[in-house]
C-alpha positions in Angstrom: -29.3 -91.2 -133.0 -28.4 -91.8 -129.7 -25.0 -92.0 -130.9 -22.0 -89.0 -128.7 -19.5 -87.2 -130.9 -16.1 -88.5 -129.9 -14.3 -87.3 -127.3 -17.2 -85.6 -125.2 -17.8 -86.7 -121.1 -20.8 -86.7 -120.5 -22.3 -84.4 -118.0 -22.1 -86.2 -115.4 -18.3 -87.2 -115.3 -17.0 -83.7 -116.2 -16.9 -82.5 -112.6 -15.6 -85.5 -110.6 -11.4 -84.9 -111.2 -12.3 -81.2 -109.6 -13.9 -82.5 -106.8 -11.8 -84.8 -106.1 -8.8 -82.7 -105.9 -10.7 -80.2 -103.6 -11.3 -83.0 -101.3 -7.9 -84.1 -101.1 -6.6 -80.7 -101.0 -8.4 -79.9 -97.8 -7.6 -83.1 -96.4 -4.1 -82.1 -96.7 -4.6 -78.8 -95.2 -6.5 -80.0 -92.2 -3.2 -82.9 -91.9 -0.8 -79.8 -91.2 -1.6 -79.7 -87.8 -2.0 -82.4 -85.1 -3.1 -80.9 -81.9 -3.7 -84.1 -79.7 0.3 -85.0 -80.6 0.8 -80.7 -79.6 -1.2 -81.1 -76.4 0.5 -84.2 -75.4 3.9 -83.1 -76.3 3.8 -79.9 -73.9 2.7 -81.6 -71.3 5.6 -84.1 -70.7 7.5 -81.1 -71.2 6.1 -79.5 -68.1 3.9 -76.9 -70.0 0.2 -76.1 -68.5 -2.6 -73.9 -69.4 -2.1 -75.2 -73.0 -4.2 -73.5 -76.0 -3.8 -74.5 -79.6 -3.9 -72.4 -82.3 -4.0 -74.3 -85.5 -1.2 -74.7 -88.4 2.2 -72.5 -87.7 3.0 -72.2 -90.9 7.3 -71.9 -91.3 8.0 -72.7 -88.0 9.0 -76.4 -88.0 11.5 -78.6 -90.3 10.7 -80.1 -93.3 11.0 -83.3 -91.9 8.2 -82.7 -89.7 5.2 -84.3 -91.4 2.6 -81.4 -89.1 3.1 -78.3 -87.4 0.9 -76.8 -84.4 1.2 -73.3 -82.4 0.1 -73.4 -79.0 -0.1 -70.6 -76.4 0.8 -71.7 -72.7 2.7 -71.8 -69.5 5.6 -72.7 -69.3 8.0 -74.7 -66.7 9.4 -71.1 -65.5 6.1 -70.1 -65.2 5.7 -67.3 -68.2 3.4 -68.0 -71.2 5.0 -68.5 -74.4 4.2 -69.3 -77.7 5.5 -72.5 -79.5 5.1 -74.6 -82.3 5.2 -78.4 -81.8 6.5 -80.2 -85.2 5.8 -83.8 -85.2 7.0 -86.4 -87.9 5.9 -89.6 -88.6 5.3 -92.6 -86.2 9.2 -93.1 -85.6 10.0 -89.2 -85.0 8.3 -88.0 -82.3 7.5 -84.5 -81.5 9.8 -81.1 -81.3 9.0 -78.2 -79.0 10.2 -75.1 -80.3 9.8 -71.5 -78.4 8.7 -69.2 -80.7 9.1 -65.6 -78.0 6.7 -64.3 -75.5 3.2 -64.3 -75.4 1.1 -61.6 -76.0 
């Protein structure tokens, strides 16, 4: 009595790896967007009326750690849809114009 079968984990330990995996995945998805860096890069490039739209899949390069979409008024006065890819600390951000905003 009081002995456990070999290879059987206690109930309270069975779900821990799954919970950690789900938490890591959710954290990684949230890390794909950098709204403050996007607004800062667009404002420095002369864009106004900036509204971020979240993660912009496929619009940035592989060397970018985040890729955030936005709609803004460009320096010429046209409303455009952009993607801002930001790298790690030393890389900075790149603004890509995707087209006219609708």
